[in-house]
N, C-alpha and C positions, 0 to 999 in steps of 0.2 A: 077459528082462533078468537074471534071477537067475543068478549065477555067471559072467556074461559079463565079459570084460576091457574096461574103459573107459579107453582111453588118453587121453581128453580131460578126465578129472576134475581138479578143482582140487587141487593138492598140499596136504598138511597143513602143510608149511612150504616157502615159496618163496624161493629164493636162499640166500646164505651169511649166517651170523650176523654182526651188527655188534658193535662193542666189542672186548674183549680177545680175544687169540688163545690157543689151547692150545699148549703146548710140543710140538714135533714129536719124539716119543720112542716107540720100540717098547715093548711090554710089555702086561701084562694091564690092561684097563680094569675098574674095580670100579664097579658101579652099586648105589646104596643105594635100595632100594625096588622092589617088583615090581608097582607100579600101572601105569596107562596110560602115564605118562611114562617110567618105568624100563624097562618092557618094550619100548616103541617105540625108545628109545635103544639098548638091548641088541640088538634085532633088526637094526637098521641096521648097527651095528658088526659083528655076527656075520656078516651077509651080505657085508660088506666084507673079511672074513678076519681081523678082530681077535679076540683072545682076550678073552672077557668073562665075569665072574662077577657074578651078581646076589645081593645080600644082602637078605633080607626078614625082618623081625622077626616077622611073623605066621606062622601055620601054613598059610597059603594065599596064592595070588597074587591080583592084582586091585586091591589097595588099597581105594579108595573106590568101586570097581565090584565089587559082591558080590551074586550071585544066590543066593537061599536058598529053602527050602521052607517054606511057611506053610500048615498044614492040608493040603488036597489040591491046593494050587496052588503056583506059583513066583512070586517077586517079586524085584525089584532093590531092595536096601536103599538104595543110594546113587544114582549116575547111572542113569537109566531111559530117557530119550528121546534120540534124535538130532534136534536142533533145526535149523531153517533149511534144510531140504532143498528144492531140490537143491544149494544152494551148499556144504553141509557135506561135507567130504571124507571124514569118518568113514562116512557113508552109502555112498559109492562103494567105500570099502575093504571094508566089510561085504559088499557085493554081489560084489566080486571074490573074497572068501573063500568064496563060495557059501552065505552065511547067508540065512536066511529073514527078510526084513524087510518090514514093511507099515506103511501110514499109520495113525497113531493120535494125532490132534491132542489136545493137552493141554486146550485150551479151544476146543471146537467149538461155535460159536453155534447150530448146528442141533440140537445134542443137549445142551442145557444148561438147568438150572433154577436158580433162586435163591429162597431162603426168607428172609423178613424176620421176625426174632425179635419185633420190636416189634408188628407187626400179626398175627403168627401165620399169615401167608398167603404164597402164592407171589407173586413179583414178575412183572409182565407182561413178556412177551418183548420188547416194543417198548422198554421202559426198559432192559432188560439189553443189548440190541443197541446202543442209543444210547450207553450208558456204555462198552461194550467198543470201539466204534468210536472214541470219543474217546481211550481208553487206547492203542489202536493208533497213532493219529496222534501222540499225545504221545511214544510210544516212538520212532517214526521221527524226530521232530523233535529230541528230546534226543540221540539216537544219532548224528545227522549234523552237529551243530553243531561249531564249531571247538574243538579241544582247549585253546586258549588263552582261550576265552571266560570273562569274569568275571561273577560273579553277586552281586547285593546280598544274596541269602539266605545264611545260614550253613550250612544243612543242606538235604538233599533234601526233608525234610518241609515246611520253610517254602516251598520252591519249589512243591511239589505243592499246598499249601494255597492258594497264589495261583491256581493253575489251577482248583481246585475252587470257589473263590469266584465264578468267572465263570459257573457253571452256574445257571440260573434255577430257583427252587423249592426249598424246604427238603428235601422228600422226594427230589427228583432229586439234590440235592447230597449227601445222606446215602448214597444208593446209589452215586453216582459215587465218593465218598470211599472207601467200602468196597471197591469193585472196583479202583480205581487203587492203593490200598494193598495189597490182596491180591496184585496182579500184581508191583508193585515190591518189596515186602517179601519175597515168596517167591523171586523171581528173585535178589535180592541176599543172601538168607538172613540178613537183618539189618533191623531197623526203620529206616525212613527218617530218624528223628531222629538216627541215628548216621552217616548217609551223606553223602558230599560232594555239594554241589548239582549238580555236573557228573559224577555217578557213571556215567551211561550213556555219556558221552563218553570217560571213562577206560577203561571196559570195555564197548564197544558190543555185543560178542557177536553175537547174531542179530537185532539191532534192525531190520534190513531186512526181516524177516519170513521167510516160507517155512513149509513144513509140518513136522509132527513125525512121526517114525517110531520104531518099536520093533523090537528083535531078538527073534524068537521063541526062547524058551529063555533069554532074558536076556543081559546083557552078558558073562557068563562064556563065551558062545560065541565072542566076539571075543578076550577076554584069553587063553583057552586056546590059540587059534591063534597069537597073538603070542608066547606062551611056548614054542611047539614048538621043540625042539632046543636051548634055552638052558640054561646051567648056573646053576640057581637054588638057593640055599641057604636053605630055609625055617627059621623059628625061630631066626634069627641076629640077635641084638639088638646094634646098633652103639652103642658107648659113646663113641668118640673118633675124630677124623680128624687125623692128623699129616701135614703136607706139607712137603717140602723140595725143594731144587733137583734131586735125583735121583729123586724119585717120591713116592708116598704110602704111608702105613701106616694101616690101619683096625683099631682095637681093638674087639673084640666080647666078649660075655660068655663066648665059648668059645675065644678065641684071637685071632690077628692075621692080616690079609691084606695083602699088599703088591702094589702095581701102579704103572703109569706115570701113571694118571689116576684120578680118582674123579668120578662124576656123582651129586650129591646130589639126590634127588627127594622128600625129606621134606616133608610139608605145612607150610604157613605156621604152623599152630598148634603143630606139633612144634618148628619152628625158634624160635618165640617162647618156648616152654617151656625151651629151652636144655638138653634132655636129651642132645644130641650135643655133645661138647666139641671145639672146634677149636684146634689148636696148630700155628703161632701163632694167637692169637685173631683173630676176624673184625675187619677194619678198620672204623673208625667209620662210613663211608658205607654199608657193607653191613649193619651192625647197625641203623643208623637205618632203613634200608629195611624190614628184617624187622619192626621195631616199628611202622612207619607203616602198612603194608598191613593191612587189617582181617581179622578172623576171623569168618566167617559160619557160622551153624548153622541147619539146617532138619532137623527130625526127622519121621519117618513113623510113623503108626499103621496097620498093615496088617491089615485085617479080611477073613476069608473066611467065607462063608455057605453054607448048604445050598441056598438058592434066591436068585436075584437079585430080591429083592422090589421094588427101586426101578425095575425094568423092567416092572412090571405095568400102568402107565399107557401110553396111546398115545404120549406124547412120548418115552419111552425115554431118559432123560437119561444122558449119558456122564460129565458133570461136574455136581457139585452145589455151589453156592455158598451159604454161610451168612452172612447179614448180621446179625451179633450186635450187641447193645447194647454189648458190650465189643469194641473194635476189635481185629481179628486173632484172635479166638477161633474155632478150627476153621474157617478161612476157606474151605477147599475140600476136597471129597471127589471123587476121580477113580476112575472105573470102569475097572479093568484086567482085567476078566474074560476078554476075548478072548485076551490074551497069557498070562494066568495059568493058564488051563486049568480054572478053577473060578470061581464067583461071588466077586468080590473088589472091595473099595473101599479106597482108600488116602487117609488124611487127612494133610494137611501142616500142621506146626506150626513156628512161628518166634517170635522176640521173647521176651517174658517167659516164655512157656510152656516153651521148651526149657531155661530155667534151673532149672525145677522138675521136669521130667519124669523126670530120672534118679533123683530121690529118691522120687517118688510116681507111678510109671507107672500103677498101678491106678486112681488118681483120674482120670487123663486117659482111660483106657480107658472107665471108667464114664461120664464126661462125653460122650465121643464117641458112645457108645450112646444117651445121652439126646438128643443133638442129632439123630441119625438118626431116633429115634422121634418127635421133634417134627416133623421134616420129612415123614416118611412115616407118619402115624398110621393105624392099622388094617392097614397092610401090613408094618410093621417085624417083623423076625425077629432074634433074638439071634445074634451071630457064633458060628461053630463053632470058630474059632481066631483069635488075635490075636498080632501081633508088634510090638514097639516098638523103633525104632532108637535107638542111643546114640552117634552120631558125635561129639557135643560132649565126651563123657567118655572116649572110646576113646583110650588112650595112644598109639596109632599114627597118629591123625589129629588129635584135639583140635579138630576143626572139620569142616564139610561141604565148604567151599571158601572161598577168599579173597573179600574184598569191599572196595570202595573207600570206606573210612570218611573222615570229615572230616580234612583235613590231608594226605592222601596226594597225591603228585605223579607226573607222568610219569617224572621222574628216579628216584623210588623203585622203580618197576617195572624200569627199566633197570639199576639197581644190583643188584636181586635176581638178574638174569641174568648179571651180570659174573663171570667166572672169577677165581680167586685163584692168583696165581703161575703161571698157565697149566696148573695141575695139578688144581685143585679146581673143578669145573663144577657149575652149578645148573640144574635143570629142575623141572617141575611146573607145574600150571595157573596158580599165582600169578606165575610168571615170564614168562608170555605175555600181555601186557596186553590185546590186542584180544579174546582169547577166554578171559580169566581166569574161572575158575569153570565152564568147559565141558570136556568130554572132548576136544574138538577142540584146545583150548589145551594140555592136558596132553600129548597125543600130539605135537603140533607142537613143543612145547618139547624133548621127547626127541630128535626128529629134528634139531632145531637144534644141540643139544650134541654129538650124534654127528658131525654135519658139522664142528663146530668142531675135534674131535679128528682127523678124517680129513683136513681141509683141502680138501675138494672136495664138490660136491653129491652126495647119495645119498638116494634116496626110500625110503619104507617100503613093503615088499611082504610079502604073506603067501602 
């Protein structure tokens, strides 16, 4: 199957975009951002014969897809997995590109252990499987309900509390609460207290299930192929976008660029910060949508080791869940050894922790080591290298991805994707409601805006 053309794969974006149309005008299309959305848009336009220039503020491509070296291994700082396979079109695109992909389920019940801080012991497999089964059913039910469903709860946390209260037994409820919040908070990159009660309906993503896959060598293998042959200007900081009836002018720290259209793929956190000036200013509905869609942050602590000490027991866990007395403290460690090329565990942090980690990363590194030592007494080894991500404070991202916070509506997502004057177009995962927060959504949004400019269907090929 590797490298074989699959003509039956689900397209990343199906059909023509709805809403406003782009002005039919020749000229250079300027794409702001060389992440998954920007590279996808530029590649479709390039293949269609349009002249495209990609402006990227960083000194690298990929945006929030970034593969790095940590010690003797490699790791993806941001996007890591291809979720919901085989339905996810990113998987089939990677196969067509000849990339080495293999199954690597994020939470595999067959290779998972959970440790209870309160008792100091492992949680029985039966209890974990029971809780994960309920979480899976909850995810499917929430993801398939009507988008117009009304809820008496004000937040997703209140709605989840109602589900948790149905579980019999105080200990079972505590375990279920920890696991359901681990899954929902990590996927949303935001605590459920801040999320809309119909968050999963607004952004269903891969709620229908499916397997998780990884790309050997990291997501950079895919972004490098997307970037092939494109005119990408790295280290180009965009200051302002001016748009008129006859085209657009992009002001950067190093000069100006003129074109017929511009596709803006800046993350929602950057748009909220207002670091790019629009002239004329953004209309009120667009600005309201930018402010309404939430900013989610999940950070990773990436640990490499000389030996995989957690694999010394017969159960060989691939994922380790920590049920802390403090909800959300180091909820999960995931073994990425097989794709990293060396023993590696990745800890995921969200909520209050990410607000503090930028100022005191060493405190979290030390605490992460303490938790691992608590879970694996007698086997624990100190890490040989550690890397801490900083997506929340990175000026080119200011978030990990968007999230459906309280008050956001379907109309807000539609407004995010609306073009301005047929000249300024918007892409990025936050503009693709169904797969907001996913690589599939980012790439699909880029294809959507390329089609808006071309005025006809065109698929992404590598």
